[in-house]
N, C-alpha and C positions, 0 to 999 in steps of 0.2 A: 243231319246238323254239323255244322263245321266246329271243333273247339274254339272256344273263345283264349285268346294270348292273354296271359297273366298279367297285370298288371304290372308295370315297372317302379320299381321301388331304387330310389340312389340310397347307395351304400353310406352308412354312418361316416363322417371321418375322423380316422383315425386322430388320439389327442395330441399325437405329436404335430400330425400333418396341421392341423387348426391352430396349433403356434406357431407354425411356421407361417400359416398363412396372415395370422395377425401381426406378426411379427415384417412380413412383410408389407402390410398396408401401414401398418404405422410407420416404417420405411417410407414410404411412398409420401407419406403425409407431410414427413418430415422434408423430403425432399420439396415439397409443393410450397411450403411454407420456405423454405431455404431459397427457392425459385424469386419466389413473395418480396425476398428482401436483398435481391442481390442488384446491385447499384444504387438501392435506397438509401440514400442519406436523413432521412427522419424517420421518426415513430411515434406515427398521431394517435392519439388514445380519446374518439369523441365524446361528450356528453352522455351518450348514450353506453358508455364504454365500449363501443368495437374500436378494433385495430386496425390501422391502416397502414401500411409502408409507401413512403413517395419519397422522389430526387427532388422535391421541390418543398420551400419553408410554407405553412400554411397557416391561414388567418382565419380559421372559423372558432366563431365566439365558445366561451366553454372547454376548447380542446385542449389538450394536453401534448407539446409537440419535443420530443426529447431524441438528440442526435442518434445515429445508429452508426452501434463500434461494428467496422468492418474484421471479419476473419481476419488475422493476421495485420488487422491495422495500428495505429501505435498508440499507447496505452503510458502508464506510469508507473516502472520498478521501481523495489527500493530504492531510498536515495534519489529517487526524482529521474533517474535514466530510463531515455525512450525503451519501453520496454521491444518495441519495432529492434532493435539491436540484437535482444536476446535468439536463440532458437527456440521453438517452439516450443520441446519437453522443458525447458528451462525458466522460462515464460511461464506456464503453466502451473511449474513449483512456486515458481516466487509470487504465485496470485492465490495458491491453495496453501502455503506452509510458508508466509515469508518471514526473514533472517535478519534480525536488530542487532547488533553489536554494540555494546554499553563499556565506553572508553575513560579513562581521567588522563590528568598529564602524567608525565615523568611515572609512566607504566611500561615497564619491560616488558612486561605479560601480556600487555595490551597489543604490544608490537607483534608477538609470535601467534595472537591470535587472528589477526589482519592477515599476517604470512598464510596461515592456515587456512583462513576461507579466498584467498585470492588465489593462492598454489591450486586448490581443489576448484576454481572457479565457480564459488557460490555468489549471485548477485544478492547482496546486502546493503542494508542501510547503517548507518555510522552515528550514535548518540554520545555526544561529551555530558558526562557527569564532573558538576565545576563547584556550585554550590549548594547549601541547606537544600534550596525547593529542586535539584536535581535528585539528590537525595532520598531524599522523602517520595518524589517521583518511581526510581527506582526502585525503592522497595516495594511500591505499590505491585510492579507490573512484575518483578523477579523474586518476591520473598525476599530479600536480603540487600547488602549494601555492599558486594563485594566488585571489584572492577580488575580484569574486564569479568561482563555477564552477557551472555547469549540467549536470547532468546529465538525459537523454529517454529510459526505458528502458535499454539498456545503451551508449548514446555518450554521451560525455562532451566539455563544453567548456572550456577553460582560458580564464578573463577576458575581460571583454565585449567584444563585436564585433558590432553590432546585426545586420550582413547576415548572418554565420554564424550565429548564435540564430536568426535567423528562418529561414533555411533547414536548418536541424535539425526545426523544429517544423512547416514544412510538409512536410519530406519524413515524419512521425510523423502525418500529417494531420491538424492541430489547425488549426481555422478562421481566417481574419486577423479578422474581426470579432469583439466578444465576443456570447457566445450566452449568457451566467450570467446564473442571476436577479439580479433589482435589488440583492436582500439577500444574494446571497451574500456571506460574509464573507473580507477577507483574513487569507491564515495565519499565525499567532504562530510568532515564531521560536523555535525551541525547540533546546539544544546538540546538537552533533555527538554528543558522546560523553555519557551520562550520568551527570551527577553524583553520587558518594557522598557520603549524608550525614557531617558531620563526624565525629569519635567524642566522645561526650559525656567530660567532665571528668570522674574519680573525686570523690565527697565527700569533702570535708575531716574526718577522723575527729574526733571529740568526744571533747575530756578527762573523764573522769570528775568525776561531782557531787564537791565539795567537794575536790579537788586543788586545791594549790597554784601557784599558775603559777609555772614555773621561770624568773630574769629571765636576758635574753641576754647573755652576757659581751662584756664591752667588747672589738672587733677590736684584736689587737695592731698599734700603728705599723708601718708600712710602713719598712724602714730605704731612707735615701736615699743613692743613691749618686751621685758625682761621677766 
């Protein structure tokens, strides 16, 4: 009687090998999802929650249609400048840790703050503080009423101290030397609190045609007291 061959037992995968396989599988899924989105202009969420991508608008009842932001596509940078003009690393930093400069008029330190941000190539937005509403908003945002002030993400600095500002920008990951395109425009300062338009004066009622003008009565002389 011939000896039977022992049954084949597949060796257990080493933990590190299992994690490597899992990472490869996840990467493949991510690539598959990315390929499904490539060229798509719309993300459609159906009534049943199913998500599909298409390059044509969908008029399905109850579906939510959202435009797809392509990688590297235009978006808003601080100050309203198109982020397409920013290098990829700066665009990601500006989205993760947006920088806002708060200034006031006739402020020499504010000009020094602008120069630091521009020389370092930090994309930022500038908000001007000019009235009581602006001051109250600045207090809520930065915890103080100093100009200039700076916010980097959720962190705030009050008053201009170059070493402190440089350190906070370093922590956020902003490069020390400018990587902005040469034609990148400096932001235009806008009011911290949006100004409501002044109410229009009510038009004067016109007298009916043919009506005689009534002369104003002379004012009575004021009594003189000694």
